[in-house]
N, CA and C atoms as an extended XYZ file, in Angstrom:
417
Properties=species:S:1:pos:R:3:atomname:S:1:resname:S:1:resid:I:1 pbc="F F F"
N        67.844      -22.045       26.842 N   MET     1
C        68.920      -21.976       25.480 CA  MET     1
C        67.280      -22.534       24.436 C   MET     1
N        67.107      -23.635       24.732 N   ASP     2
C        66.490      -24.315       23.978 CA  ASP     2
C        65.271      -24.154       23.809 C   ASP     2
N        64.521      -23.289       25.853 N   TYR     3
C        63.655      -23.281       25.697 CA  TYR     3
C        62.851      -21.920       25.633 C   TYR     3
N        64.265      -20.301       25.475 N   TYR     4
C        64.167      -19.509       24.903 CA  TYR     4
C        63.457      -19.695       22.648 C   TYR     4
N        64.069      -20.690       22.396 N   MET     5
C        64.559      -21.142       20.606 CA  MET     5
C        62.366      -21.771       20.406 C   MET     5
N        61.609      -22.707       21.453 N   ILE     6
C        60.566      -23.077       21.565 CA  ILE     6
C        59.333      -21.042       21.959 C   ILE     6
N        59.642      -20.584       22.554 N   PHE     7
C        59.188      -19.757       23.059 CA  PHE     7
C        59.160      -18.705       21.526 C   PHE     7
N        60.392      -18.253       21.411 N   LEU     8
C        60.214      -17.528       20.180 CA  LEU     8
C        59.669      -18.172       18.845 C   LEU     8
N        59.708      -19.226       18.989 N   PHE     9
C        59.069      -20.358       17.648 CA  PHE     9
C        57.103      -20.048       18.151 C   PHE     9
N        56.859      -19.797       18.978 N   ALA    10
C        55.299      -20.289       19.716 CA  ALA    10
C        54.838      -18.665       19.117 C   ALA    10
N        55.252      -17.649       20.010 N   GLY    11
C        54.972      -16.347       19.370 CA  GLY    11
C        55.097      -16.072       18.228 C   GLY    11
N        56.058      -16.598       17.700 N   VAL    12
C        56.100      -16.190       15.765 CA  VAL    12
C        54.653      -16.767       15.319 C   VAL    12
N        54.456      -18.197       15.776 N   ILE    13
C        53.742      -18.932       15.177 CA  ILE    13
C        51.978      -17.962       15.127 C   ILE    13
N        51.842      -17.338       17.004 N   VAL    14
C        51.194      -16.815       17.395 CA  VAL    14
C        50.569      -15.350       16.552 C   VAL    14
N        51.975      -14.713       16.051 N   LEU    15
C        52.285      -13.885       15.716 CA  LEU    15
C        51.412      -13.705       14.568 C   LEU    15
N        51.739      -14.820       13.647 N   GLY    16
C        51.331      -14.386       12.746 CA  GLY    16
C        49.861      -15.195       12.531 C   GLY    16
N        49.121      -15.803       12.968 N   ALA    17
C        47.741      -15.934       13.188 CA  ALA    17
C        47.566      -14.972       13.650 C   ALA    17
N        47.331      -14.045       14.324 N   VAL    18
C        46.673      -12.925       14.562 CA  VAL    18
C        46.760      -11.581       13.388 C   VAL    18
N        48.077      -11.831       12.606 N   LEU    19
C        48.367      -11.101       11.474 CA  LEU    19
C        47.028      -11.443       10.150 C   LEU    19
N        46.710      -12.524       10.034 N   LEU    20
C        46.039      -13.870        9.044 CA  LEU    20
C        45.043      -13.825        9.996 C   LEU    20
N        44.347      -12.851       10.877 N   ALA    21
C        42.680      -12.810       11.216 CA  ALA    21
C        42.617      -11.522       11.027 C   ALA    21
N        43.886      -10.948       11.486 N   LEU    22
C        43.520       -9.404       11.998 CA  LEU    22
C        43.503       -8.768        9.822 C   LEU    22
N        44.015       -9.312        8.402 N   ILE    23
C        44.406       -9.057        7.377 CA  ILE    23
C        42.313       -9.782        6.799 C   ILE    23
N        42.186      -11.176        7.217 N   ASN    24
C        41.156      -11.597        6.553 CA  ASN    24
C        39.876      -10.693        7.714 C   ASN    24
N        39.733      -10.235        8.423 N   TRP    25
C        38.523       -9.595        9.041 CA  TRP    25
C        38.194       -8.416        8.088 C   TRP    25
N        39.526       -7.200        7.685 N   LEU    26
C        39.718       -6.039        7.228 CA  LEU    26
C        39.820       -6.187        5.729 C   LEU    26
N        39.631       -7.683        5.033 N   ARG    27
C        39.175       -7.900        3.705 CA  ARG    27
C        36.785       -7.741        4.002 C   ARG    27
N        37.202       -8.144        4.946 N   LYS    28
C        35.738       -8.257        4.854 CA  LYS    28
C        34.085       -7.328        4.194 C   LYS    28
N        35.821       -6.324        4.841 N   GLY    29
C        35.111       -4.998        4.493 CA  GLY    29
C        34.474       -4.551        2.577 C   GLY    29
N        35.379       -5.174        1.894 N   GLU    30
C        35.745       -5.220        0.941 CA  GLU    30
C        34.539       -6.793        0.132 C   GLU    30
N        34.323       -5.992       -0.493 N   LYS    31
C        33.245       -7.304       -1.014 CA  LYS    31
C        33.867       -7.953       -2.805 C   LYS    31
N        33.483       -8.907       -3.107 N   ARG    32
C        34.230       -9.543       -4.462 CA  ARG    32
C        32.610       -9.641       -5.609 C   ARG    32
N        33.284       -8.893       -6.649 N   LEU    33
C        31.860       -8.804       -7.486 CA  LEU    33
C        32.030       -9.942       -8.476 C   LEU    33
N        30.853      -10.721       -8.496 N   ASP    34
C        30.720      -11.232      -10.271 CA  ASP    34
C        31.364      -10.622      -11.142 C   ASP    34
N        32.198      -10.703      -11.524 N   ALA    35
C        32.690      -10.520      -12.719 CA  ALA    35
C        32.206      -10.972      -14.017 C   ALA    35
N        31.427      -12.738      -13.781 N   ASP    36
C        30.706      -13.289      -15.264 CA  ASP    36
C        29.589      -12.555      -14.848 C   ASP    36
N        28.790      -12.095      -14.201 N   LYS    37
C        27.950      -11.841      -14.088 CA  LYS    37
C        27.825       -9.840      -15.024 C   LYS    37
N        29.139       -8.581      -14.265 N   TYR    38
C        29.494       -7.956      -14.560 CA  TYR    38
C        29.595       -7.727      -15.991 C   TYR    38
N        30.625       -8.788      -16.959 N   ARG    39
C        31.301       -9.402      -18.209 CA  ARG    39
C        30.362       -9.448      -18.832 C   ARG    39
N        29.927       -9.998      -18.558 N   ALA    40
C        27.773      -10.141      -19.335 CA  ALA    40
C        27.132       -8.761      -19.292 C   ALA    40
N        27.175       -8.446      -18.744 N   LYS    41
C        26.777       -7.034      -18.763 CA  LYS    41
C        27.673       -5.766      -19.503 C   LYS    41
N        28.348       -5.665      -19.094 N   TRP    42
C        28.745       -5.212      -19.619 CA  TRP    42
C        29.109       -4.862      -21.775 C   TRP    42
N        28.935       -6.205      -21.482 N   LEU    43
C        28.440       -7.033      -23.046 CA  LEU    43
C        27.527       -7.001      -23.681 C   LEU    43
N        26.432       -6.685      -23.096 N   ASN    44
C        25.085       -6.626      -23.546 CA  ASN    44
C        25.105       -5.021      -24.244 C   ASN    44
N        26.486       -3.623      -23.176 N   ILE    45
C        25.902       -2.868      -23.113 CA  ILE    45
C        27.039       -2.599      -24.097 C   ILE    45
N        28.462       -2.762      -24.336 N   GLU    46
C        29.135       -2.381      -25.469 CA  GLU    46
C        28.899       -2.191      -27.159 C   GLU    46
N        28.337       -3.885      -27.016 N   HIS    47
C        27.620       -4.833      -28.434 CA  HIS    47
C        26.106       -3.505      -28.496 C   HIS    47
N        25.971       -3.274      -28.382 N   LYS    48
C        25.005       -2.089      -28.587 CA  LYS    48
C        24.883       -0.972      -29.111 C   LYS    48
N        26.283       -0.127      -29.162 N   LEU    49
C        26.546        1.267      -29.605 CA  LEU    49
C        27.239        0.600      -31.386 C   LEU    49
N        27.049        1.350      -32.236 N   LYS    50
C        26.767        1.288      -33.570 CA  LYS    50
C        27.390        2.622      -33.559 C   LYS    50
N        28.549        2.639      -34.700 N   ARG    51
C        28.627        3.770      -34.843 CA  ARG    51
C        27.137        4.623      -36.406 C   ARG    51
N        26.653        3.177      -36.551 N   GLU    52
C        26.074        4.105      -37.950 CA  GLU    52
C        24.278        4.424      -37.559 C   GLU    52
N        24.665        3.980      -35.691 N   ASN    53
C        22.587        4.313      -34.717 CA  ASN    53
C        23.053        5.314      -34.215 C   ASN    53
N        23.509        6.421      -34.536 N   PRO    54
C        24.091        7.746      -33.751 CA  PRO    54
C        22.768        7.512      -32.262 C   PRO    54
N        21.776        7.074      -32.230 N   ASP    55
C        21.160        7.240      -30.883 CA  ASP    55
C        21.222        5.940      -30.357 C   ASP    55
N        22.512        5.421      -30.477 N   SER    56
C        23.030        4.376      -29.848 CA  SER    56
C        23.999        5.268      -28.345 C   SER    56
N        24.420        6.230      -29.052 N   TYR    57
C        25.133        6.946      -28.553 CA  TYR    57
C        25.078        6.819      -26.976 C   TYR    57
N        24.172        8.180      -26.408 N   GLY    58
C        23.825        8.127      -25.324 CA  GLY    58
C        23.248        7.137      -24.608 C   GLY    58
N        22.387        5.983      -25.549 N   ILE    59
C        21.979        4.821      -24.603 CA  ILE    59
C        23.018        3.925      -23.594 C   ILE    59
N        24.030        4.032      -24.636 N   VAL    60
C        25.039        3.151      -24.511 CA  VAL    60
C        26.290        4.389      -23.547 C   VAL    60
N        26.279        5.183      -23.068 N   ILE    61
C        26.853        5.864      -22.091 CA  ILE    61
C        26.183        5.825      -20.937 C   ILE    61
N        24.516        6.236      -20.296 N   LEU    62
C        23.609        6.605      -19.479 CA  LEU    62
C        23.995        5.012      -19.029 C   LEU    62
N        23.578        3.636      -19.776 N   ASN    63
C        24.012        2.046      -19.032 CA  ASN    63
C        25.415        2.423      -18.847 C   ASN    63
N        26.367        2.451      -19.631 N   ALA    64
C        27.668        2.126      -19.156 CA  ALA    64
C        27.876        2.768      -17.259 C   ALA    64
N        27.202        3.808      -17.410 N   ASP    65
C        27.534        4.701      -16.071 CA  ASP    65
C        26.973        3.766      -15.078 C   ASP    65
N        25.376        3.911      -14.922 N   LYS    66
C        24.753        3.206      -14.758 CA  LYS    66
C        25.486        1.733      -13.259 C   LYS    66
N        26.272        0.965      -15.044 N   LEU    67
C        26.941       -0.409      -14.690 CA  LEU    67
C        28.226       -0.171      -13.227 C   LEU    67
N        28.681        1.237      -13.585 N   VAL    68
C        29.560        1.383      -12.620 CA  VAL    68
C        29.231        1.454      -11.502 C   VAL    68
N        28.223        2.636      -12.018 N   ASP    69
C        27.750        2.927      -10.784 CA  ASP    69
C        26.771        1.830      -10.140 C   ASP    69
N        26.878        0.842      -10.284 N   HIS    70
C        26.167       -0.256      -10.307 CA  HIS    70
C        26.885       -0.670       -9.147 C   HIS    70
N        28.233       -0.982       -9.886 N   ALA    71
C        29.624       -1.530       -8.976 CA  ALA    71
C        29.729       -1.334       -8.099 C   ALA    71
N        30.006        0.534       -7.737 N   LEU    72
C        30.901        1.067       -6.898 CA  LEU    72
C        29.624        0.400       -5.554 C   LEU    72
N        28.449        0.479       -5.728 N   LYS    73
C        27.549        0.519       -4.676 CA  LYS    73
C        27.762       -1.008       -4.007 C   LYS    73
N        27.328       -2.287       -4.956 N   GLU    74
C        28.153       -2.950       -3.982 CA  GLU    74
C        28.783       -3.718       -4.003 C   GLU    74
N        30.636       -2.955       -4.145 N   ALA    75
C        31.280       -3.230       -3.605 CA  ALA    75
C        31.422       -1.974       -2.457 C   ALA    75
N        30.034       -1.913       -1.406 N   GLY    76
C        30.670       -1.242        0.012 CA  GLY    76
C        30.617        0.344       -0.501 C   GLY    76
N        31.059        0.803       -1.336 N   VAL    77
C        31.501        2.372       -1.252 CA  VAL    77
C        30.434        3.306       -1.478 C   VAL    77
N        30.977        4.250       -0.286 N   LYS    78
C        29.825        5.215        0.927 CA  LYS    78
C        30.079        6.421       -0.559 C   LYS    78
N        28.211        6.897       -0.145 N   GLY    79
C        27.708        8.454       -0.868 CA  GLY    79
C        26.038        7.289       -1.283 C   GLY    79
N        25.809        8.684       -1.583 N   ASN    80
C        24.200        9.373       -1.979 CA  ASN    80
C        24.533        9.572       -3.268 C   ASN    80
N        25.359        9.513       -4.115 N   THR    81
C        25.714        9.826       -5.431 CA  THR    81
C        26.119        9.359       -6.404 C   THR    81
N        26.677        8.590       -7.484 N   MET    82
C        28.083        8.837       -8.216 CA  MET    82
C        29.148        9.048       -7.702 C   MET    82
N        28.441       10.928       -7.737 N   GLY    83
C        29.545       11.910       -7.236 CA  GLY    83
C        30.267       11.681       -6.751 C   GLY    83
N        29.933       11.503       -4.940 N   GLU    84
C        30.043       10.988       -4.087 CA  GLU    84
C        30.728       10.280       -3.777 C   GLU    84
N        30.368        8.706       -4.309 N   ARG    85
C        31.212        8.128       -4.405 CA  ARG    85
C        32.915        7.369       -4.946 C   ARG    85
N        32.561        8.052       -6.303 N   LEU    86
C        33.871        8.512       -7.570 CA  LEU    86
C        34.698        8.509       -5.733 C   LEU    86
N        34.294       10.361       -5.359 N   LYS    87
C        35.365       10.854       -4.659 CA  LYS    87
C        36.336       10.011       -3.552 C   LYS    87
N        34.934        8.974       -2.626 N   SER    88
C        35.699        8.373       -1.780 CA  SER    88
C        36.352        6.963       -2.408 C   SER    88
N        36.051        7.090       -3.656 N   SER    89
C        36.887        6.008       -3.732 CA  SER    89
C        37.926        6.018       -5.163 C   SER    89
N        38.461        7.509       -4.594 N   SER    90
C        39.143        8.152       -6.461 CA  SER    90
C        40.935        6.742       -6.193 C   SER    90
N        40.684        6.906       -4.845 N   SER    91
C        42.464        5.596       -5.443 CA  SER    91
C        42.322        4.855       -5.815 C   SER    91
N        41.215        3.986       -6.275 N   ARG    92
C        40.833        2.769       -6.860 CA  ARG    92
C        41.218        2.701       -8.370 C   ARG    92
N        40.734        3.825       -8.994 N   PHE    93
C        41.095        4.244      -10.258 CA  PHE    93
C        42.296        4.533      -10.998 C   PHE    93
N        42.096        3.589      -11.892 N   SER    94
C        44.366        3.533      -12.534 CA  SER    94
C        44.006        5.317      -13.844 C   SER    94
N        42.564        5.390      -14.039 N   ASP    95
C        42.861        6.952      -14.369 CA  ASP    95
C        40.682        6.968      -13.771 C   ASP    95
N        41.282        8.256      -13.033 N   LEU    96
C        39.856        9.243      -12.772 CA  LEU    96
C        39.741       10.462      -13.069 C   LEU    96
N        40.632       10.886      -13.798 N   ASN    97
C        40.353       12.194      -14.832 CA  ASN    97
C        39.259       11.613      -16.060 C   ASN    97
N        39.610       10.245      -16.909 N   GLY    98
C        38.703        9.348      -17.728 CA  GLY    98
C        37.303        9.549      -17.323 C   GLY    98
N        37.124        8.399      -16.324 N   LEU    99
C        36.021        8.437      -15.313 CA  LEU    99
C        35.126        9.291      -15.317 C   LEU    99
N        35.800       10.554      -14.513 N   TRP   100
C        35.599       11.597      -14.518 CA  TRP   100
C        34.335       12.311      -16.162 C   TRP   100
N        35.425       12.538      -16.836 N   THR   101
C        35.083       13.011      -18.079 CA  THR   101
C        33.194       12.267      -18.336 C   THR   101
N        33.938       10.584      -18.836 N   ALA   102
C        33.573       10.019      -18.717 CA  ALA   102
C        31.988       10.429      -18.398 C   ALA   102
N        32.161       10.172      -16.363 N   HIS   103
C        30.564       10.621      -16.038 CA  HIS   103
C        29.721       12.277      -16.021 C   HIS   103
N        30.847       13.170      -17.061 N   LYS   104
C        29.629       14.414      -16.920 CA  LYS   104
C        29.207       13.915      -18.202 C   LYS   104
N        29.804       13.343      -19.277 N   VAL   105
C        29.332       13.321      -20.308 CA  VAL   105
C        27.790       12.541      -19.916 C   VAL   105
N        27.442       11.579      -19.085 N   ARG   106
C        26.543       10.951      -19.097 CA  ARG   106
C        25.030       12.289      -18.685 C   ARG   106
N        25.690       13.183      -17.390 N   ASN   107
C        25.347       14.289      -16.973 CA  ASN   107
C        24.623       14.668      -17.822 C   ASN   107
N        25.544       15.549      -19.185 N   GLN   108
C        25.154       16.026      -19.975 CA  GLN   108
C        24.191       15.590      -20.917 C   GLN   108
N        24.418       13.896      -21.121 N   ILE   109
C        22.698       13.798      -21.755 CA  ILE   109
C        22.045       14.007      -21.012 C   ILE   109
N        21.851       13.385      -20.232 N   ALA   110
C        20.994       12.974      -19.346 CA  ALA   110
C        19.720       14.730      -18.652 C   ALA   110
N        20.693       15.236      -18.909 N   HIS   111
C        20.708       16.772      -18.347 CA  HIS   111
C        20.006       17.917      -19.393 C   HIS   111
N        20.286       17.670      -20.612 N   GLU   112
C        20.671       18.904      -21.454 CA  GLU   112
C        20.343       18.212      -23.032 C   GLU   112
N        18.470       18.512      -23.298 N   SER   113
C        18.037       17.978      -23.483 CA  SER   113
C        18.356       18.452      -25.775 C   SER   113
N        19.432       19.975      -25.478 N   ASP   114
C        19.814       19.270      -26.820 CA  ASP   114
C        21.538       19.163      -26.780 C   ASP   114
N        22.082       18.087      -26.346 N   PHE   115
C        23.286       17.665      -25.643 CA  PHE   115
C        22.933       16.831      -27.236 C   PHE   115
N        24.294       16.403      -27.616 N   SER   116
C        24.935       15.402      -28.588 CA  SER   116
C        26.118       14.636      -28.604 C   SER   116
N        26.609       13.963      -28.593 N   VAL   117
C        27.547       13.423      -28.628 CA  VAL   117
C        28.085       12.176      -29.853 C   VAL   117
N        29.449       12.447      -29.937 N   SER   118
C        29.608       11.909      -31.690 CA  SER   118
C        30.181        9.983      -31.140 C   SER   118
N        30.240        9.006      -31.862 N   TYR   119
C        30.884        8.015      -31.953 CA  TYR   119
C        32.199        8.120      -31.046 C   TYR   119
N        32.800        9.352      -31.201 N   ASP   120
C        34.178        8.589      -31.286 CA  ASP   120
C        34.749        9.262      -29.357 C   ASP   120
N        33.573       10.294      -29.644 N   GLU   121
C        33.487       10.583      -27.958 CA  GLU   121
C        32.696        9.192      -26.726 C   GLU   121
N        31.364        8.986      -27.760 N   ALA   122
C        31.059        7.534      -27.066 CA  ALA   122
C        32.003        6.969      -26.675 C   ALA   122
N        32.550        6.139      -27.507 N   ARG   123
C        33.802        5.170      -27.219 CA  ARG   123
C        34.764        5.797      -26.644 C   ARG   123
N        35.117        7.035      -26.649 N   LYS   124
C        35.926        7.561      -25.478 CA  LYS   124
C        35.179        6.988      -24.098 C   LYS   124
N        34.298        7.425      -23.778 N   SER   125
C        33.632        7.224      -22.419 CA  SER   125
C        33.571        6.047      -21.741 C   SER   125
N        33.166        5.381      -23.254 N   MET   126
C        33.152        3.658      -23.347 CA  MET   126
C        34.217        2.901      -21.929 C   MET   126
N        34.849        3.565      -22.508 N   ASN   127
C        36.645        3.191      -22.945 CA  ASN   127
C        37.081        3.525      -21.439 C   ASN   127
N        36.254        4.012      -20.702 N   SER   128
C        36.885        4.812      -19.365 CA  SER   128
C        36.207        4.041      -18.202 C   SER   128
N        35.188        3.202      -18.890 N   PHE   129
C        33.614        2.856      -17.613 CA  PHE   129
C        34.353        1.216      -17.972 C   PHE   129
N        34.726        1.620      -18.920 N   LYS   130
C        35.652       -0.628      -18.817 CA  LYS   130
C        36.450       -0.609      -17.692 C   LYS   130
N        37.581        0.687      -18.399 N   GLN   131
C        38.508        0.348      -17.196 CA  GLN   131
C        38.267        0.458      -16.064 C   GLN   131
N        36.957        1.423      -15.607 N   ALA   132
C        37.348        1.635      -14.041 CA  ALA   132
C        36.356        0.602      -13.689 C   ALA   132
N        35.429       -0.820      -14.464 N   LEU   133
C        35.019       -1.855      -14.362 CA  LEU   133
C        36.211       -2.626      -13.831 C   LEU   133
N        37.223       -2.031      -15.175 N   LYS   134
C        38.301       -3.342      -14.151 CA  LYS   134
C        39.784       -3.710      -13.301 C   LYS   134
N        38.737       -1.772      -13.053 N   ASP   135
C        39.871       -1.297      -11.790 CA  ASP   135
C        38.975       -1.647      -10.183 C   ASP   135
N        37.690       -2.440      -10.219 N   LEU   136
C        37.035       -2.199       -9.249 CA  LEU   136
C        36.944       -3.946       -9.150 C   LEU   136
N        37.527       -5.142      -10.129 N   GLY   137
C        37.948       -6.115      -10.418 CA  GLY   137
C        35.766       -6.944      -10.728 C   GLY   137
N        35.194       -5.181      -11.422 N   ALA   138
C        34.031       -6.085      -12.156 CA  ALA   138
C        34.455       -7.422      -13.393 C   ALA   138
N        35.186       -6.446      -14.247 N   ILE   139
C        35.326       -7.334      -15.008 CA  ILE   139
C        37.356       -8.089      -15.369 C   ILE   139
Protein backbone atom coordinates (compact mmCIF):
# COMPACT_ATOMS: atom_id res chain seq x y z
CA MET A 1 0.00 0.00 0.00
CA ASP A 2 2.83 2.44 0.80
CA TYR A 3 4.55 1.71 -2.52
CA TYR A 4 1.30 2.36 -4.35
CA MET A 5 1.05 5.85 -2.79
CA ILE A 6 4.70 6.59 -3.60
CA PHE A 7 4.23 5.59 -7.24
CA LEU A 8 1.00 7.57 -7.46
CA PHE A 9 2.66 10.64 -5.99
CA ALA A 10 5.67 10.28 -8.32
CA GLY A 11 3.32 9.87 -11.29
CA VAL A 12 1.44 13.05 -10.40
CA ILE A 13 4.71 14.97 -10.13
CA VAL A 14 5.98 13.65 -13.48
CA LEU A 15 2.65 14.43 -15.16
CA GLY A 16 2.70 17.96 -13.69
CA ALA A 17 6.24 18.54 -14.96
CA VAL A 18 5.28 17.33 -18.44
CA LEU A 19 2.24 19.64 -18.49
CA LEU A 20 4.31 22.63 -17.39
CA ALA A 21 6.88 21.91 -20.09
CA LEU A 22 4.11 21.62 -22.69
CA ILE A 23 2.52 24.92 -21.62
CA ASN A 24 5.91 26.65 -21.73
CA TRP A 25 6.61 25.23 -25.20
CA LEU A 26 3.21 26.37 -26.52
CA ARG A 27 3.73 29.88 -25.13
CA LYS A 28 6.90 30.33 -27.14
CA GLY A 29 4.70 30.68 -30.24
CA GLU A 30 3.12 33.78 -28.68
CA LYS A 31 5.49 36.70 -28.59
CA ARG A 32 5.16 39.25 -25.82
CA LEU A 33 5.01 42.82 -27.00
CA ASP A 34 6.91 45.69 -25.38
CA ALA A 35 3.96 47.55 -23.86
CA ASP A 36 6.02 50.61 -22.91
CA LYS A 37 7.24 51.03 -26.49
CA TYR A 38 3.74 50.64 -27.92
CA ARG A 39 2.18 52.90 -25.29
CA ALA A 40 4.65 55.69 -26.14
CA LYS A 41 4.00 55.31 -29.87
CA TRP A 42 0.25 55.22 -29.28
CA LEU A 43 0.25 58.37 -27.15
CA ASN A 44 2.33 60.15 -29.77
CA ILE A 45 -0.24 59.27 -32.45
CA GLU A 46 -3.25 60.00 -30.26
CA HIS A 47 -1.98 63.45 -29.24
CA LYS A 48 -1.77 64.48 -32.89
CA LEU A 49 -5.55 64.20 -33.35
CA LYS A 50 -6.82 67.77 -33.02
CA ARG A 51 -10.45 68.74 -33.55
CA GLU A 52 -9.37 72.13 -34.90
CA ASN A 53 -7.04 70.51 -37.47
CA PRO A 54 -8.99 68.38 -39.98
CA ASP A 55 -5.72 67.48 -41.72
CA SER A 56 -4.78 65.49 -38.61
CA TYR A 57 -7.78 63.14 -38.86
CA GLY A 58 -6.55 61.00 -41.72
CA ILE A 59 -2.92 61.01 -40.64
CA VAL A 60 -3.64 59.64 -37.18
CA ILE A 61 -5.87 56.92 -38.63
CA LEU A 62 -3.13 55.87 -41.06
CA ASN A 63 -0.55 55.81 -38.27
CA ALA A 64 -2.79 54.00 -35.80
CA ASP A 65 -3.60 51.32 -38.38
CA LYS A 66 0.11 50.94 -39.11
CA LEU A 67 0.86 50.54 -35.38
CA VAL A 68 -1.77 47.81 -34.99
CA ASP A 69 -0.40 46.04 -38.05
CA HIS A 70 3.12 46.24 -36.65
CA ALA A 71 1.89 44.75 -33.36
CA LEU A 72 0.20 41.91 -35.26
CA LYS A 73 3.42 41.14 -37.13
CA GLU A 74 5.52 41.34 -33.98
CA ALA A 75 3.08 39.04 -32.20
CA GLY A 76 3.78 36.47 -34.90
CA VAL A 77 0.41 36.64 -36.67
CA LYS A 78 0.69 35.15 -40.15
CA GLY A 79 -0.51 36.86 -43.30
CA ASN A 80 0.76 38.97 -46.18
CA THR A 81 -1.58 41.90 -45.56
CA MET A 82 -3.21 43.40 -42.52
CA GLY A 83 -6.54 42.01 -43.73
CA GLU A 84 -5.10 38.49 -43.77
CA ARG A 85 -3.57 39.03 -40.33
CA LEU A 86 -6.92 40.24 -38.98
CA LYS A 87 -8.69 37.18 -40.39
CA SER A 88 -6.16 34.77 -38.91
CA SER A 89 -6.27 36.42 -35.47
CA SER A 90 -9.94 37.41 -35.23
CA SER A 91 -10.48 35.57 -31.94
CA ARG A 92 -8.01 37.89 -30.19
CA PHE A 93 -10.20 40.97 -30.59
CA SER A 94 -13.09 42.04 -28.39
CA ASP A 95 -14.46 44.37 -31.10
CA LEU A 96 -13.47 42.79 -34.40
CA ASN A 97 -16.21 44.63 -36.33
CA GLY A 98 -15.01 47.99 -35.02
CA LEU A 99 -11.45 47.14 -35.97
CA TRP A 100 -12.48 46.09 -39.47
CA THR A 101 -14.46 49.32 -39.86
CA ALA A 102 -11.48 51.39 -38.74
CA HIS A 103 -9.19 49.51 -41.14
CA LYS A 104 -11.66 50.11 -43.99
CA VAL A 105 -11.65 53.84 -43.15
CA ARG A 106 -7.86 53.71 -43.36
CA ASN A 107 -8.10 52.07 -46.79
CA GLN A 108 -10.47 54.76 -48.01
CA ILE A 109 -8.11 57.49 -46.79
CA ALA A 110 -5.17 55.79 -48.48
CA HIS A 111 -6.85 54.94 -51.79
CA GLU A 112 -9.62 57.47 -52.43
CA SER A 113 -8.31 60.96 -53.09
CA ASP A 114 -11.67 62.63 -52.46
CA PHE A 115 -12.44 60.77 -49.20
CA SER A 116 -12.66 62.87 -46.06
CA VAL A 117 -13.29 61.80 -42.51
CA SER A 118 -14.97 63.76 -39.72
CA TYR A 119 -13.51 64.26 -36.27
CA ASP A 120 -16.11 61.90 -34.78
CA GLU A 121 -15.28 59.18 -37.34
CA ALA A 122 -11.58 59.63 -36.63
CA ARG A 123 -12.17 59.41 -32.88
CA LYS A 124 -14.28 56.24 -33.34
CA SER A 125 -11.58 54.64 -35.49
CA MET A 126 -8.93 55.60 -32.96
CA ASN A 127 -10.94 53.98 -30.17
CA SER A 128 -11.14 50.77 -32.20
CA PHE A 129 -7.40 50.75 -32.87
CA LYS A 130 -6.71 51.43 -29.19
CA GLN A 131 -8.90 48.50 -28.12
CA ALA A 132 -7.12 46.27 -30.62
CA LEU A 133 -3.75 47.22 -29.13
CA LYS A 134 -5.12 46.44 -25.66
CA ASP A 135 -6.43 43.08 -26.86
CA LEU A 136 -2.98 42.26 -28.28
CA GLY A 137 -1.31 43.19 -24.99
CA ALA A 138 0.56 46.02 -26.69
CA ILE A 139 -0.80 48.74 -24.39
